[in-house]
VMD Tcl script that builds the backbone (N, CA, C; Angstrom):
set m [mol new atoms 501]
animate dup $m
set s [atomselect $m all]
$s set {name element resname resid chain x y z} {
  {N N MET 1 A 76.880 140.548 -59.164}
  {CA C MET 1 A 76.595 139.511 -58.174}
  {C C MET 1 A 76.829 138.144 -58.810}
  {N N ALA 2 A 77.613 137.334 -58.177}
  {CA C ALA 2 A 77.936 136.013 -58.728}
  {C C ALA 2 A 76.726 135.087 -58.645}
  {N N GLU 3 A 76.623 134.222 -59.643}
  {CA C GLU 3 A 75.565 133.211 -59.618}
  {C C GLU 3 A 75.847 132.229 -58.491}
  {N N LYS 4 A 74.765 131.651 -57.978}
  {CA C LYS 4 A 74.879 130.729 -56.854}
  {C C LYS 4 A 74.455 129.333 -57.282}
  {N N ILE 5 A 75.299 128.377 -56.953}
  {CA C ILE 5 A 75.081 126.972 -57.277}
  {C C ILE 5 A 74.835 126.201 -55.986}
  {N N LEU 6 A 73.820 125.360 -55.980}
  {CA C LEU 6 A 73.574 124.467 -54.854}
  {C C LEU 6 A 73.866 123.046 -55.311}
  {N N MET 7 A 74.799 122.392 -54.640}
  {CA C MET 7 A 75.138 120.999 -54.938}
  {C C MET 7 A 74.604 120.138 -53.795}
  {N N ILE 8 A 73.717 119.202 -54.128}
  {CA C ILE 8 A 73.117 118.333 -53.118}
  {C C ILE 8 A 73.786 116.957 -53.192}
  {N N VAL 9 A 74.355 116.548 -52.067}
  {CA C VAL 9 A 75.045 115.260 -51.979}
  {C C VAL 9 A 74.359 114.378 -50.944}
  {N N ALA 10 A 74.582 113.089 -51.046}
  {CA C ALA 10 A 74.162 112.166 -49.991}
  {C C ALA 10 A 75.188 112.286 -48.867}
  {N N ASN 11 A 74.772 112.064 -47.636}
  {CA C ASN 11 A 75.722 112.137 -46.525}
  {C C ASN 11 A 76.765 111.028 -46.583}
  {N N ARG 12 A 76.430 109.932 -47.257}
  {CA C ARG 12 A 77.389 108.829 -47.430}
  {C C ARG 12 A 77.343 108.343 -48.874}
  {N N ASP 13 A 78.516 108.085 -49.407}
  {CA C ASP 13 A 78.662 107.435 -50.724}
  {C C ASP 13 A 78.199 108.260 -51.915}
  {N N PHE 14 A 78.383 109.607 -51.846}
  {CA C PHE 14 A 78.238 110.379 -53.084}
  {C C PHE 14 A 79.483 110.117 -53.916}
  {N N ARG 15 A 79.443 110.432 -55.180}
  {CA C ARG 15 A 80.587 110.165 -56.066}
  {C C ARG 15 A 81.562 111.339 -55.989}
  {N N ASP 16 A 82.725 111.117 -55.438}
  {CA C ASP 16 A 83.718 112.149 -55.158}
  {C C ASP 16 A 83.995 113.055 -56.356}
  {N N ALA 17 A 84.328 112.468 -57.491}
  {CA C ALA 17 A 84.711 113.248 -58.679}
  {C C ALA 17 A 83.547 114.084 -59.212}
  {N N GLU 18 A 82.336 113.588 -59.033}
  {CA C GLU 18 A 81.161 114.310 -59.536}
  {C C GLU 18 A 80.852 115.538 -58.685}
  {N N TYR 19 A 81.410 115.576 -57.503}
  {CA C TYR 19 A 81.300 116.749 -56.638}
  {C C TYR 19 A 82.523 117.650 -56.812}
  {N N GLU 20 A 83.710 117.059 -56.651}
  {CA C GLU 20 A 84.962 117.826 -56.648}
  {C C GLU 20 A 85.223 118.563 -57.958}
  {N N GLN 21 A 85.122 117.855 -59.081}
  {CA C GLN 21 A 85.458 118.468 -60.368}
  {C C GLN 21 A 84.523 119.619 -60.721}
  {N N PRO 22 A 83.189 119.437 -60.664}
  {CA C PRO 22 A 82.311 120.573 -60.965}
  {C C PRO 22 A 82.499 121.739 -59.986}
  {N N LYS 23 A 82.667 121.442 -58.703}
  {CA C LYS 23 A 82.841 122.508 -57.713}
  {C C LYS 23 A 84.057 123.355 -58.072}
  {N N GLU 24 A 85.137 122.702 -58.454}
  {CA C GLU 24 A 86.358 123.405 -58.850}
  {C C GLU 24 A 86.103 124.279 -60.086}
  {N N VAL 25 A 85.400 123.737 -61.080}
  {CA C VAL 25 A 85.080 124.479 -62.299}
  {C C VAL 25 A 84.211 125.696 -61.955}
  {N N PHE 26 A 83.202 125.500 -61.122}
  {CA C PHE 26 A 82.307 126.598 -60.738}
  {C C PHE 26 A 83.071 127.695 -59.993}
  {N N GLU 27 A 83.903 127.305 -59.036}
  {CA C GLU 27 A 84.624 128.291 -58.238}
  {C C GLU 27 A 85.643 129.054 -59.079}
  {N N LYS 28 A 86.307 128.363 -60.032}
  {CA C LYS 28 A 87.247 129.038 -60.933}
  {C C LYS 28 A 86.525 130.075 -61.786}
  {N N ALA 29 A 85.243 129.818 -62.072}
  {CA C ALA 29 A 84.441 130.744 -62.882}
  {C C ALA 29 A 83.828 131.857 -62.024}
  {N N GLY 30 A 84.132 131.849 -60.720}
  {CA C GLY 30 A 83.643 132.899 -59.837}
  {C C GLY 30 A 82.239 132.689 -59.289}
  {N N LEU 31 A 81.723 131.468 -59.424}
  {CA C LEU 31 A 80.389 131.174 -58.906}
  {C C LEU 31 A 80.474 130.809 -57.417}
  {N N LEU 32 A 79.414 131.070 -56.694}
  {CA C LEU 32 A 79.357 130.725 -55.280}
  {C C LEU 32 A 78.691 129.357 -55.134}
  {N N VAL 33 A 79.366 128.433 -54.477}
  {CA C VAL 33 A 78.870 127.063 -54.342}
  {C C VAL 33 A 78.494 126.780 -52.892}
  {N N THR 34 A 77.288 126.249 -52.704}
  {CA C THR 34 A 76.818 125.799 -51.399}
  {C C THR 34 A 76.567 124.299 -51.498}
  {N N THR 35 A 76.952 123.567 -50.474}
  {CA C THR 35 A 76.747 122.121 -50.439}
  {C C THR 35 A 75.646 121.797 -49.434}
  {N N ALA 36 A 74.663 121.032 -49.885}
  {CA C ALA 36 A 73.565 120.631 -49.018}
  {C C ALA 36 A 73.459 119.108 -48.964}
  {N N ALA 37 A 72.889 118.622 -47.876}
  {CA C ALA 37 A 72.618 117.193 -47.701}
  {C C ALA 37 A 71.461 117.069 -46.711}
  {N N LYS 38 A 70.989 115.853 -46.550}
  {CA C LYS 38 A 69.876 115.634 -45.626}
  {C C LYS 38 A 70.269 115.993 -44.192}
  {N N ASN 39 A 71.473 115.597 -43.796}
  {CA C ASN 39 A 71.928 115.822 -42.422}
  {C C ASN 39 A 73.087 116.803 -42.379}
  {N N SER 40 A 73.201 117.548 -41.291}
  {CA C SER 40 A 74.279 118.525 -41.136}
  {C C SER 40 A 75.588 117.826 -40.785}
  {N N GLY 41 A 76.653 118.609 -40.736}
  {CA C GLY 41 A 77.959 118.076 -40.368}
  {C C GLY 41 A 78.794 117.773 -41.595}
  {N N ALA 42 A 79.220 116.544 -41.694}
  {CA C ALA 42 A 80.096 116.140 -42.782}
  {C C ALA 42 A 79.386 115.147 -43.698}
  {N N ALA 43 A 79.935 115.033 -44.900}
  {CA C ALA 43 A 79.487 114.006 -45.845}
  {C C ALA 43 A 80.739 113.294 -46.337}
  {N N THR 44 A 80.605 112.008 -46.634}
  {CA C THR 44 A 81.743 111.198 -47.060}
  {C C THR 44 A 81.451 110.579 -48.410}
  {N N GLY 45 A 82.378 110.790 -49.329}
  {CA C GLY 45 A 82.246 110.230 -50.667}
  {C C GLY 45 A 82.558 108.750 -50.698}
  {N N LYS 46 A 82.146 108.117 -51.784}
  {CA C LYS 46 A 82.373 106.686 -52.004}
  {C C LYS 46 A 83.864 106.351 -51.965}
  {N N ASP 47 A 84.694 107.301 -52.450}
  {CA C ASP 47 A 86.139 107.074 -52.489}
  {C C ASP 47 A 86.870 107.700 -51.312}
  {N N GLY 48 A 86.114 108.170 -50.297}
  {CA C GLY 48 A 86.735 108.651 -49.068}
  {C C GLY 48 A 86.847 110.152 -48.891}
  {N N LEU 49 A 86.392 110.947 -49.848}
  {CA C LEU 49 A 86.439 112.398 -49.703}
  {C C LEU 49 A 85.523 112.839 -48.559}
  {N N HIS 50 A 86.046 113.681 -47.666}
  {CA C HIS 50 A 85.246 114.234 -46.565}
  {C C HIS 50 A 84.995 115.706 -46.861}
  {N N ILE 51 A 83.721 116.103 -46.833}
  {CA C ILE 51 A 83.368 117.496 -47.081}
  {C C ILE 51 A 82.421 117.977 -45.986}
  {N N ASN 52 A 82.355 119.289 -45.831}
  {CA C ASN 52 A 81.418 119.873 -44.875}
  {C C ASN 52 A 80.114 120.194 -45.578}
  {N N VAL 53 A 79.023 119.909 -44.914}
  {CA C VAL 53 A 77.699 120.251 -45.417}
  {C C VAL 53 A 77.397 121.664 -44.918}
  {N N ASP 54 A 77.118 122.586 -45.856}
  {CA C ASP 54 A 76.838 123.978 -45.499}
  {C C ASP 54 A 75.411 124.163 -44.996}
  {N N LEU 55 A 74.513 123.326 -45.492}
  {CA C LEU 55 A 73.092 123.558 -45.291}
  {C C LEU 55 A 72.346 122.227 -45.370}
  {N N THR 56 A 71.346 122.044 -44.522}
  {CA C THR 56 A 70.531 120.834 -44.641}
  {C C THR 56 A 69.381 121.104 -45.615}
  {N N MET 57 A 68.920 120.057 -46.243}
  {CA C MET 57 A 67.881 120.177 -47.271}
  {C C MET 57 A 66.603 120.794 -46.720}
  {N N ASP 58 A 66.304 120.563 -45.447}
  {CA C ASP 58 A 65.066 121.102 -44.883}
  {C C ASP 58 A 65.158 122.606 -44.621}
  {N N LYS 59 A 66.364 123.170 -44.659}
  {CA C LYS 59 A 66.549 124.592 -44.380}
  {C C LYS 59 A 66.809 125.427 -45.644}
  {N N LEU 60 A 67.020 124.784 -46.778}
  {CA C LEU 60 A 67.407 125.553 -47.958}
  {C C LEU 60 A 66.201 126.200 -48.642}
  {N N ASN 61 A 66.484 127.313 -49.300}
  {CA C ASN 61 A 65.476 128.060 -50.045}
  {C C ASN 61 A 65.883 128.041 -51.518}
  {N N VAL 62 A 65.135 127.345 -52.333}
  {CA C VAL 62 A 65.457 127.186 -53.757}
  {C C VAL 62 A 65.635 128.543 -54.442}
  {N N ALA 63 A 64.854 129.530 -54.041}
  {CA C ALA 63 A 64.911 130.861 -54.664}
  {C C ALA 63 A 66.276 131.531 -54.516}
  {N N ASP 64 A 67.082 131.075 -53.553}
  {CA C ASP 64 A 68.403 131.667 -53.328}
  {C C ASP 64 A 69.452 131.231 -54.352}
  {N N TYR 65 A 69.132 130.276 -55.221}
  {CA C TYR 65 A 70.127 129.683 -56.121}
  {C C TYR 65 A 69.720 129.808 -57.581}
  {N N ASP 66 A 70.739 129.823 -58.441}
  {CA C ASP 66 A 70.514 129.883 -59.889}
  {C C ASP 66 A 70.496 128.488 -60.504}
  {N N ALA 67 A 71.155 127.551 -59.843}
  {CA C ALA 67 A 71.182 126.163 -60.318}
  {C C ALA 67 A 71.149 125.238 -59.107}
  {N N ILE 68 A 70.376 124.157 -59.238}
  {CA C ILE 68 A 70.258 123.129 -58.196}
  {C C ILE 68 A 70.748 121.834 -58.823}
  {N N LEU 69 A 71.785 121.228 -58.233}
  {CA C LEU 69 A 72.423 120.063 -58.830}
  {C C LEU 69 A 72.455 118.888 -57.861}
  {N N PHE 70 A 72.015 117.735 -58.348}
  {CA C PHE 70 A 72.056 116.505 -57.552}
  {C C PHE 70 A 73.258 115.673 -57.992}
  {N N ILE 71 A 74.122 115.340 -57.031}
  {CA C ILE 71 A 75.347 114.578 -57.296}
  {C C ILE 71 A 75.055 113.089 -57.142}
  {N N GLY 72 A 75.637 112.295 -58.038}
  {CA C GLY 72 A 75.375 110.861 -58.064}
  {C C GLY 72 A 76.234 110.056 -57.112}
  {N N GLY 73 A 76.345 108.786 -57.426}
  {CA C GLY 73 A 77.014 107.829 -56.557}
  {C C GLY 73 A 75.961 106.974 -55.877}
  {N N PRO 74 A 76.367 105.857 -55.275}
  {CA C PRO 74 A 75.402 104.950 -54.659}
  {C C PRO 74 A 74.510 105.623 -53.624}
  {N N GLY 75 A 75.038 106.605 -52.915}
  {CA C GLY 75 A 74.279 107.279 -51.873}
  {C C GLY 75 A 73.081 108.062 -52.381}
  {N N CYS 76 A 73.105 108.483 -53.647}
  {CA C CYS 76 A 71.996 109.306 -54.155}
  {C C CYS 76 A 70.680 108.525 -54.182}
  {N N HIS 77 A 70.768 107.210 -54.118}
  {CA C HIS 77 A 69.543 106.403 -54.066}
  {C C HIS 77 A 68.719 106.728 -52.810}
  {N N ASP 78 A 69.390 107.290 -51.776}
  {CA C ASP 78 A 68.665 107.724 -50.570}
  {C C ASP 78 A 67.615 108.783 -50.905}
  {N N TYR 79 A 67.827 109.496 -52.002}
  {CA C TYR 79 A 66.920 110.580 -52.384}
  {C C TYR 79 A 65.897 110.167 -53.450}
  {N N TYR 80 A 65.976 108.935 -53.926}
  {CA C TYR 80 A 65.055 108.487 -54.985}
  {C C TYR 80 A 63.598 108.627 -54.563}
  {N N ASN 81 A 63.311 108.345 -53.300}
  {CA C ASN 81 A 61.937 108.433 -52.808}
  {C C ASN 81 A 61.815 109.420 -51.660}
  {N N ASP 82 A 62.682 110.422 -51.650}
  {CA C ASP 82 A 62.699 111.414 -50.582}
  {C C ASP 82 A 61.814 112.604 -50.968}
  {N N ALA 83 A 60.782 112.837 -50.184}
  {CA C ALA 83 A 59.812 113.903 -50.499}
  {C C ALA 83 A 60.470 115.279 -50.563}
  {N N ARG 84 A 61.423 115.556 -49.679}
  {CA C ARG 84 A 62.073 116.876 -49.685}
  {C C ARG 84 A 62.926 117.043 -50.940}
  {N N ALA 85 A 63.665 116.010 -51.340}
  {CA C ALA 85 A 64.462 116.085 -52.566}
  {C C ALA 85 A 63.550 116.346 -53.765}
  {N N HIS 86 A 62.418 115.653 -53.810}
  {CA C HIS 86 A 61.470 115.841 -54.911}
  {C C HIS 86 A 60.904 117.257 -54.900}
  {N N ALA 87 A 60.594 117.788 -53.708}
  {CA C ALA 87 A 60.049 119.143 -53.599}
  {C C ALA 87 A 61.072 120.184 -54.060}
  {N N ILE 88 A 62.325 119.992 -53.699}
  {CA C ILE 88 A 63.392 120.907 -54.118}
  {C C ILE 88 A 63.518 120.890 -55.638}
  {N N ALA 89 A 63.597 119.692 -56.219}
  {CA C ALA 89 A 63.733 119.552 -57.668}
  {C C ALA 89 A 62.531 120.161 -58.391}
  {N N THR 90 A 61.335 119.904 -57.888}
  {CA C THR 90 A 60.116 120.411 -58.513}
  {C C THR 90 A 60.053 121.928 -58.446}
  {N N GLU 91 A 60.399 122.487 -57.302}
  {CA C GLU 91 A 60.388 123.950 -57.163}
  {C C GLU 91 A 61.423 124.583 -58.094}
  {N N ALA 92 A 62.607 123.988 -58.181}
  {CA C ALA 92 A 63.650 124.509 -59.077}
  {C C ALA 92 A 63.158 124.496 -60.519}
  {N N TYR 93 A 62.557 123.392 -60.924}
  {CA C TYR 93 A 62.053 123.245 -62.289}
  {C C TYR 93 A 60.949 124.267 -62.584}
  {N N LYS 94 A 59.982 124.355 -61.693}
  {CA C LYS 94 A 58.840 125.254 -61.907}
  {C C LYS 94 A 59.234 126.724 -61.887}
  {N N SER 95 A 60.313 127.053 -61.172}
  {CA C SER 95 A 60.732 128.447 -61.103}
  {C C SER 95 A 61.795 128.795 -62.146}
  {N N GLY 96 A 62.055 127.871 -63.068}
  {CA C GLY 96 A 62.956 128.161 -64.182}
  {C C GLY 96 A 64.437 128.133 -63.852}
  {N N LYS 97 A 64.791 127.488 -62.745}
  {CA C LYS 97 A 66.205 127.345 -62.391}
  {C C LYS 97 A 66.819 126.248 -63.249}
  {N N ILE 98 A 68.137 126.269 -63.372}
  {CA C ILE 98 A 68.830 125.147 -63.988}
  {C C ILE 98 A 68.756 123.999 -62.984}
  {N N LEU 99 A 68.372 122.832 -63.464}
  {CA C LEU 99 A 68.245 121.643 -62.624}
  {C C LEU 99 A 69.145 120.568 -63.207}
  {N N GLY 100 A 70.129 120.135 -62.430}
  {CA C GLY 100 A 71.086 119.162 -62.922}
  {C C GLY 100 A 71.111 117.895 -62.098}
  {N N ALA 101 A 71.483 116.799 -62.761}
  {CA C ALA 101 A 71.661 115.514 -62.080}
  {C C ALA 101 A 72.692 114.717 -62.868}
  {N N ILE 102 A 73.580 114.056 -62.151}
  {CA C ILE 102 A 74.669 113.308 -62.792}
  {C C ILE 102 A 74.713 111.876 -62.259}
  {N N CYS 103 A 75.166 110.948 -63.090}
  {CA C CYS 103 A 75.368 109.547 -62.730}
  {C C CYS 103 A 74.023 108.864 -62.483}
  {N N ALA 104 A 73.747 108.410 -61.279}
  {CA C ALA 104 A 72.464 107.770 -60.959}
  {C C ALA 104 A 71.427 108.783 -60.486}
  {N N ALA 105 A 71.839 110.032 -60.228}
  {CA C ALA 105 A 70.939 111.043 -59.675}
  {C C ALA 105 A 69.758 111.421 -60.576}
  {N N PRO 106 A 69.817 111.251 -61.913}
  {CA C PRO 106 A 68.607 111.532 -62.694}
  {C C PRO 106 A 67.390 110.715 -62.228}
  {N N GLY 107 A 67.632 109.604 -61.548}
  {CA C GLY 107 A 66.528 108.820 -60.984}
  {C C GLY 107 A 65.711 109.626 -59.975}
  {N N ILE 108 A 66.346 110.589 -59.306}
  {CA C ILE 108 A 65.632 111.471 -58.375}
  {C C ILE 108 A 64.626 112.308 -59.171}
  {N N LEU 109 A 65.085 112.829 -60.321}
  {CA C LEU 109 A 64.218 113.663 -61.162}
  {C C LEU 109 A 63.085 112.829 -61.760}
  {N N VAL 110 A 63.393 111.575 -62.126}
  {CA C VAL 110 A 62.359 110.665 -62.631}
  {C C VAL 110 A 61.269 110.495 -61.576}
  {N N ASN 111 A 61.684 110.165 -60.354}
  {CA C ASN 111 A 60.713 109.896 -59.293}
  {C C ASN 111 A 59.970 111.144 -58.832}
  {N N ALA 112 A 60.526 112.321 -59.139}
  {CA C ALA 112 A 59.832 113.577 -58.845}
  {C C ALA 112 A 58.850 113.922 -59.970}
  {N N GLY 113 A 58.866 113.105 -61.058}
  {CA C GLY 113 A 57.947 113.321 -62.165}
  {C C GLY 113 A 58.364 114.424 -63.122}
  {N N LEU 114 A 59.668 114.750 -63.144}
  {CA C LEU 114 A 60.129 115.896 -63.927}
  {C C LEU 114 A 60.722 115.557 -65.296}
  {N N LEU 115 A 60.884 114.283 -65.617}
  {CA C LEU 115 A 61.527 113.932 -66.887}
  {C C LEU 115 A 60.550 113.399 -67.935}
  {N N GLN 116 A 59.270 113.440 -67.652}
  {CA C GLN 116 A 58.258 112.984 -68.603}
  {C C GLN 116 A 58.411 113.760 -69.915}
  {N N GLY 117 A 58.626 113.033 -71.030}
  {CA C GLY 117 A 58.748 113.659 -72.342}
  {C C GLY 117 A 60.066 114.371 -72.584}
  {N N LYS 118 A 61.036 114.212 -71.686}
  {CA C LYS 118 A 62.339 114.883 -71.818}
  {C C LYS 118 A 63.401 113.922 -72.322}
  {N N LYS 119 A 64.450 114.496 -72.923}
  {CA C LYS 119 A 65.648 113.733 -73.267}
  {C C LYS 119 A 66.579 113.809 -72.061}
  {N N ALA 120 A 67.191 112.684 -71.721}
  {CA C ALA 120 A 68.091 112.664 -70.564}
  {C C ALA 120 A 69.117 111.553 -70.734}
  {N N THR 121 A 70.132 111.598 -69.899}
  {CA C THR 121 A 71.141 110.547 -69.871}
  {C C THR 121 A 71.453 110.260 -68.408}
  {N N MET 122 A 72.109 109.144 -68.170}
  {CA C MET 122 A 72.554 108.805 -66.810}
  {C C MET 122 A 73.627 107.739 -66.900}
  {N N PHE 123 A 74.139 107.313 -65.751}
  {CA C PHE 123 A 75.274 106.400 -65.699}
  {C C PHE 123 A 75.054 105.143 -66.540}
  {N N ALA 124 A 73.942 104.488 -66.355}
  {CA C ALA 124 A 73.627 103.296 -67.144}
  {C C ALA 124 A 72.122 103.286 -67.366}
  {N N ASP 125 A 71.717 102.949 -68.567}
  {CA C ASP 125 A 70.283 102.912 -68.844}
  {C C ASP 125 A 69.719 101.597 -68.320}
  {N N ASP 126 A 69.212 101.659 -67.091}
  {CA C ASP 126 A 68.653 100.452 -66.466}
  {C C ASP 126 A 67.127 100.469 -66.530}
  {N N GLY 127 A 66.595 101.342 -67.363}
  {CA C GLY 127 A 65.144 101.451 -67.483}
  {C C GLY 127 A 64.549 102.544 -66.612}
  {N N THR 128 A 65.373 103.154 -65.753}
  {CA C THR 128 A 64.886 104.205 -64.852}
  {C C THR 128 A 64.294 105.372 -65.632}
  {N N LEU 129 A 65.005 105.829 -66.656}
  {CA C LEU 129 A 64.525 106.992 -67.415}
  {C C LEU 129 A 63.228 106.676 -68.149}
  {N N ALA 130 A 63.175 105.518 -68.781}
  {CA C ALA 130 A 61.963 105.131 -69.515}
  {C C ALA 130 A 60.772 105.019 -68.563}
  {N N LYS 131 A 61.025 104.520 -67.353}
  {CA C LYS 131 A 59.969 104.401 -66.351}
  {C C LYS 131 A 59.343 105.767 -66.063}
  {N N GLY 132 A 60.162 106.802 -66.142}
  {CA C GLY 132 A 59.688 108.148 -65.877}
  {C C GLY 132 A 59.237 108.890 -67.124}
  {N N GLY 133 A 59.158 108.171 -68.244}
  {CA C GLY 133 A 58.693 108.788 -69.477}
  {C C GLY 133 A 59.743 109.594 -70.216}
  {N N ALA 134 A 61.015 109.416 -69.859}
  {CA C ALA 134 A 62.101 110.138 -70.531}
  {C C ALA 134 A 62.696 109.284 -71.639}
  {N N THR 135 A 63.357 109.943 -72.566}
  {CA C THR 135 A 64.094 109.262 -73.621}
  {C C THR 135 A 65.568 109.251 -73.247}
  {N N TYR 136 A 66.127 108.058 -73.085}
  {CA C TYR 136 A 67.557 107.910 -72.788}
  {C C TYR 136 A 68.337 108.146 -74.067}
  {N N THR 137 A 69.257 109.134 -74.046}
  {CA C THR 137 A 70.026 109.451 -75.263}
  {C C THR 137 A 71.401 108.799 -75.272}
  {N N GLY 138 A 71.940 108.476 -74.106}
  {CA C GLY 138 A 73.283 107.906 -74.050}
  {C C GLY 138 A 74.384 108.937 -74.238}
  {N N ALA 139 A 74.021 110.214 -74.408}
  {CA C ALA 139 A 75.017 111.279 -74.565}
  {C C ALA 139 A 75.793 111.444 -73.260}
  {N N ASP 140 A 77.009 111.973 -73.351}
  {CA C ASP 140 A 77.793 112.251 -72.145}
  {C C ASP 140 A 77.067 113.253 -71.263}
  {N N VAL 141 A 76.583 114.323 -71.895}
  {CA C VAL 141 A 75.814 115.365 -71.221}
  {C C VAL 141 A 74.604 115.654 -72.091}
  {N N GLU 142 A 73.437 115.730 -71.495}
  {CA C GLU 142 A 72.203 115.995 -72.243}
  {C C GLU 142 A 71.507 117.210 -71.642}
  {N N VAL 143 A 71.073 118.111 -72.512}
  {CA C VAL 143 A 70.335 119.290 -72.082}
  {C C VAL 143 A 68.953 119.235 -72.715}
  {N N ASP 144 A 67.914 119.377 -71.900}
  {CA C ASP 144 A 66.552 119.493 -72.406}
  {C C ASP 144 A 65.899 120.631 -71.620}
  {N N GLY 145 A 65.738 121.756 -72.274}
  {CA C GLY 145 A 65.257 122.942 -71.572}
  {C C GLY 145 A 66.297 123.365 -70.558}
  {N N LYS 146 A 65.899 123.449 -69.295}
  {CA C LYS 146 A 66.854 123.838 -68.250}
  {C C LYS 146 A 67.282 122.647 -67.401}
  {N N ILE 147 A 67.004 121.426 -67.881}
  {CA C ILE 147 A 67.439 120.219 -67.183}
  {C C ILE 147 A 68.711 119.702 -67.854}
  {N N VAL 148 A 69.755 119.480 -67.045}
  {CA C VAL 148 A 71.050 119.025 -67.550}
  {C C VAL 148 A 71.427 117.736 -66.842}
  {N N THR 149 A 71.527 116.648 -67.597}
  {CA C THR 149 A 71.921 115.364 -67.014}
  {C C THR 149 A 73.258 114.931 -67.611}
  {N N ALA 150 A 73.964 114.082 -66.881}
  {CA C ALA 150 A 75.269 113.594 -67.340}
  {C C ALA 150 A 75.496 112.177 -66.830}
  {N N THR 151 A 76.475 111.496 -67.454}
  {CA C THR 151 A 76.663 110.074 -67.192}
  {C C THR 151 A 77.500 109.723 -65.969}
  {N N GLY 152 A 78.440 110.575 -65.562}
  {CA C GLY 152 A 79.242 110.189 -64.404}
  {C C GLY 152 A 80.563 110.917 -64.298}
  {N N PRO 153 A 81.516 110.340 -63.541}
  {CA C PRO 153 A 82.777 111.008 -63.249}
  {C C PRO 153 A 83.536 111.495 -64.484}
  {N N LYS 154 A 83.536 110.708 -65.548}
  {CA C LYS 154 A 84.291 111.096 -66.746}
  {C C LYS 154 A 83.698 112.307 -67.446}
  {N N THR 155 A 82.433 112.603 -67.170}
  {CA C THR 155 A 81.773 113.733 -67.830}
  {C C THR 155 A 81.458 114.869 -66.862}
  {N N ALA 156 A 81.946 114.784 -65.619}
  {CA C ALA 156 A 81.620 115.773 -64.585}
  {C C ALA 156 A 82.082 117.180 -64.968}
  {N N LYS 157 A 83.279 117.293 -65.517}
  {CA C LYS 157 A 83.806 118.607 -65.895}
  {C C LYS 157 A 82.982 119.191 -67.044}
  {N N GLN 158 A 82.675 118.373 -68.036}
  {CA C GLN 158 A 81.866 118.809 -69.182}
  {C C GLN 158 A 80.463 119.235 -68.709}
  {N N TRP 159 A 79.909 118.506 -67.766}
  {CA C TRP 159 A 78.598 118.828 -67.189}
  {C C TRP 159 A 78.639 120.217 -66.550}
  {N N ALA 160 A 79.686 120.465 -65.755}
  {CA C ALA 160 A 79.840 121.763 -65.089}
  {C C ALA 160 A 80.002 122.888 -66.104}
  {N N GLU 161 A 80.805 122.661 -67.123}
  {CA C GLU 161 A 81.021 123.687 -68.154}
  {C C GLU 161 A 79.727 123.984 -68.911}
  {N N THR 162 A 78.923 122.963 -69.139}
  {CA C THR 162 A 77.622 123.150 -69.796}
  {C C THR 162 A 76.708 124.006 -68.931}
  {N N ILE 163 A 76.697 123.744 -67.637}
  {CA C ILE 163 A 75.883 124.514 -66.698}
  {C C ILE 163 A 76.320 125.982 -66.684}
  {N N ILE 164 A 77.627 126.220 -66.674}
  {CA C ILE 164 A 78.140 127.593 -66.690}
  {C C ILE 164 A 77.670 128.322 -67.956}
  {N N ARG 165 A 77.741 127.658 -69.096}
  {CA C ARG 165 A 77.268 128.279 -70.355}
  {C C ARG 165 A 75.782 128.625 -70.266}
  {N N MET 166 A 75.011 127.778 -69.623}
  {CA C MET 166 A 73.566 128.012 -69.506}
  {C C MET 166 A 73.238 129.185 -68.574}
  {N N LEU 167 A 74.109 129.456 -67.613}
  {CA C LEU 167 A 73.894 130.574 -66.693}
  {C C LEU 167 A 74.083 131.881 -67.440}
}
mol reanalyze $m
mol bondsrecalc $m
mol representation Tube
mol addrep $m
């Protein structure tokens, strides 16, 4: 049975490369990828990529997936204070799933209270990680337990490959 990956994007202004590149890597490795967002229908990337949303966040079951990944870009700020996004991340963490966030999306994990005492990285160290009690490492990809963070589009493929190794 193939592992299942859930990629959560904002309905508007997710980072195209941070979605496209990992999805391609996962599918080439034979993993099943589901795309979720707050609203059903389509989602549009910052650079114009149009994708279909398979599942809304209010309907997803964390137990169905092996990894839960939050995609960055300006739109991910919509999830910084979103109770459902925090609940999904918290459930994934507590149930031992791989929990990933790239670019600005680690801020979602910070606000969910999941990075306290953890090493993490993100697009730019603007104090978000420290606010959540995390140590900013500046690494391209950082792994602390089952949490995997990355800096952005240039590291999206490496982030995906790291996640595959962890599975």
